[in-house]
N, C-alpha and C positions, 0 to 999 in steps of 0.2 A: 135661233140660234138650235142645230138639230146634232146629235149622236144616234149614228148606224155602224154596225161593227161589215165589214166585208164578206163578199162570200165566195168561199174559194172551197177547193177541199180539205187543204190543213188551213185554221184559223189564224188571221194575223192576229198577231198579239202587240201592246204597245212597251217595246226597251225603252228605259230612261237611264241617264249616268246623272250623279250628282255631284258634281266638279268644284269639287275643294280639294284643299291638302290634308295630307295626314295630320300636319299642326292644327287644323281646324275644325277638328272635330267635336264635340260637344263634351264629350265624355271628358276629352283632353284639356278642356279652358279651366281647370284650378289651377294645370300644373303648368299652364305655357302662356304667359299673359299676351294679350293684342299687342300692346306696344312693341313684341319681339318680335312680330312677325313675319318683319321686315328683311333681320336682320338672319333669320333661318331659311336654308337654301330651300327653293322650290322641288319638287319631282313632279308636278302635276303636270308637264308638257310633257315629260316622257311616256307620263301613263295613259296620258289622253290620244297620243299617236301611236301607243300600243292599241287601244281598243278602235281606233278607226280603222287601223290595217286590218285587226280580226274582224269586226264588221265587214269591210269591203270582201275578205275572203270565204267570208258565208252570205254575201249578195243580203246583208240585213240593215238595217238604217236603225238610229235611235233618237230621243229628245236628250239633249246637253242641258239640265237646269244647273248653269253656269253663275256663280256668285259674280257682285261687280268686281269685290278687292281682285280676283285674277283674271278678271278682265281687262279691266284700266295696266296690271301690271302684264298680261301675258296677254295681248292684240290679237298676235298670229295665231295662237291657238283656238280663240272663237272665229279666227278667219277660215282656216282649215276645216272646222266643223261645218262651216255654211256650205264652204266648197266641197264639201264629200258628200253634200246634199242631206243631209243632218235637221234636226231642226233646233235651234238655239231659245232656250227658255231663261227663264230666271228664278236663281236658289236664293232671292234678295242678297244684300251687298256684302256684309260681313260675317255671316252665318248668326247672327245673333236669332236665338230663338222667338218665334212672335209672343210669347207668355213673358217673356223677360221684358218684353216695349210696351209703353203704351200706346193708346190707339193711333196718337199722331205719330211719336215715334216709330212705330210699325209702315203708317203708310208712307213717312217719307223717306224709310229706306227701299221699300221696295217701287217708289218712283226713281229717287236714285240711279236704286239697278238696271231699270228698265232704259231708261235715259243711257248709262252707259253701255248696256250693250248695244241696245241698236246703234249708237254714233258707230261704236268700233267697229261692226261686224254687217252695219248698213240692208239689215233687213228688220221686218216687226218683228217686236217679240210679244206673242199672245199668252204666252203659259207659263206660270210661278207652281214653285211647291216651296212649303214652307220648312225650314230647317230643323231640322229631328219632327219632323211630322209633328211638329208644335200648335196645331189649332184642336182646339175642341170646343167642351162644352162652356168651360172658362173663357174663350174670348172669341164668341161666334160673329162678334164683330168683325175678324178678321177678313170674311167673305166681304163683307160690304168696302171694305177697303181695298181690293185685290180686285174689285169690279172698280171702284172710282179712280184706280190708278192705271186702269185701261186694259186689262188682262179679259182674257176673252175663259179662258179656263185654269182652274187650281188641282192640283195632285199633290196635294199636303194633308188626307188623312189616311192611317192605315187602321181599318177597323180589327184591332188587337187588343188585348189587353198586355201590357210593357209596363215596366217601373218608370221610362222615362215618358214614354209617349202611347199614344193608343186612343179610340174611341170605339170601342167595341159593338156597342149599338147602332154606330153609324150604316147606313146602305153600304150592300158590300159591290154595287156596282155604281156606274155614272146616273150623278142626277143633280138637279137644278137644286145651289143651296137660297143663296139670298141675292134679290139686285137681278136675277137673271144668268149667274153665275154657273156655270156648269163644274162639280167635283167631281176627278177621275180618281178613286180610292187605289190606293196598291190592293193586289188583290189578295184573298184568303181562299180557303177550302171550309164548309162545312162538315164538322168531326166530331162527333164526340158530344153533338150540344152546345159546341162551340164554334167560332170561327179561330181558323190557322192559319198562322202565315204561310203563304204560297207564294209572296212578290219578292226575296230578293234579299239583299243584305245579308248580315252576318248569320240569318236562317238559313240560307243556301250553302254558305262555308260548313256550318255547325252538323246537319244533316248530311245522308250519303247524298248522292246525286240522284237516286232512284224515287226520292222521297218529293223532291222539285217536280220530276216528270212527271209524277201519279197523281201531286195536285194539280197543274197546269193542266194536262192530260182532261182529268176531271170535269174544270171550270169550261176548256172548250168543248168537250165532248158531250158531258152530261148535261152541265148548264146552258152551253151553246152560246157562252160569253166569252168574248177577249179576256186576256190577262195583260197586267200592268207587271211589270219587272223592276229594279232598280238595282243600281251598283253604283261605286264610286272607286275614281279611279284609283285610288291608294290600294284597293283591294288587290287588285294585279302586281304589285309592287313587293316584295315579300323581300327585297334590298333594304328598306324604309329604315331608317333610324328608331330605338326603340327610347320610350319613353318609363324609362326604369322608376320615374318616381309615382306612377299609374298607380290604381290599388288591383289588386288582381285579377278581380272580377272586370274589370276593366282593361287588361292586360289581354284576358283569354278571350275575350268577346272583338276587342281588336285585333290581335293576331292570329289568333285559330285560323288553320289552316288556307292561308296567304298564297303557300306555295299550290297549291292546288286549286287555283280558283280560276287562271286563266284557261287549264285544260277544262273543266267545269263549265266554263263560258264558251268554248267551242264546242263542245256536247250539247249544251243547252240552241245554239244559234243555229248546228244541224236538225237538230228533233222538232224546233219550232217555226217558223215562220216569225219574222221579225220586223216592225215598221214603225215610224217616231207615232208619236200620242196622237197628235194633231190627224193624220192619215188614217190610222189602227181602227180610230175612232168615229174619223170621219167628222171632227167639230167644223161644222160651218165657221169662215170666220167674216162672212159677209154681215 
């Protein structure tokens, strides 16, 4: 397996979408029990279609890390992702953190998700991302399980310090973890002696757009490396229902600048070149 980057006037970066709905976010788990999920109206279909249109408008492609739970109930979404030329990858089945499962439970979850996605979409699924970037020093066995399940690469590590996730001492750029598995971390930029987040999520909504643009340009132009960016479909949905039971910090993080996300994403896809992770990093799947 080899990893390299594309040669062009502008670096080709890896765009990714973690396909889960607003009520499946880990921070909301204390307030929304899993046995209630089927009773909650999903908004993921509308939001993914919006992203597909946005990427098409800007000649961009992405890797969609989809929950098996979503693919079972909305198989058309998975098929539209593939039909539009994007990569379909796995986010596990039910958005359980790897740190909340035993090794056997984790393996069963990611095998189940892979089978569902491949059955629904009719394409090989070779990429995996752990919910909430929940792979770190406490569970390095997860990399072995990902390889055993038949995935070729993982994008499950965010090398930052965060109260819910992160492995700040992990390599910042793609590396071979265990059993030949390639780990493609979310992008960070080195500043002030530490890794600063530069790969999307809530940070992209929190800071002014110029900060993200500077960070990605720094990684592309000064370090000569492609970036990995991620977002969620619910982040382009300011009309989503509010979970009033969540604490102030959770609500601040989740709802901040949702109204600005789509326009910022359009700027991002105009300012940089974006492709699927498997192609942006030219992961050899043979």
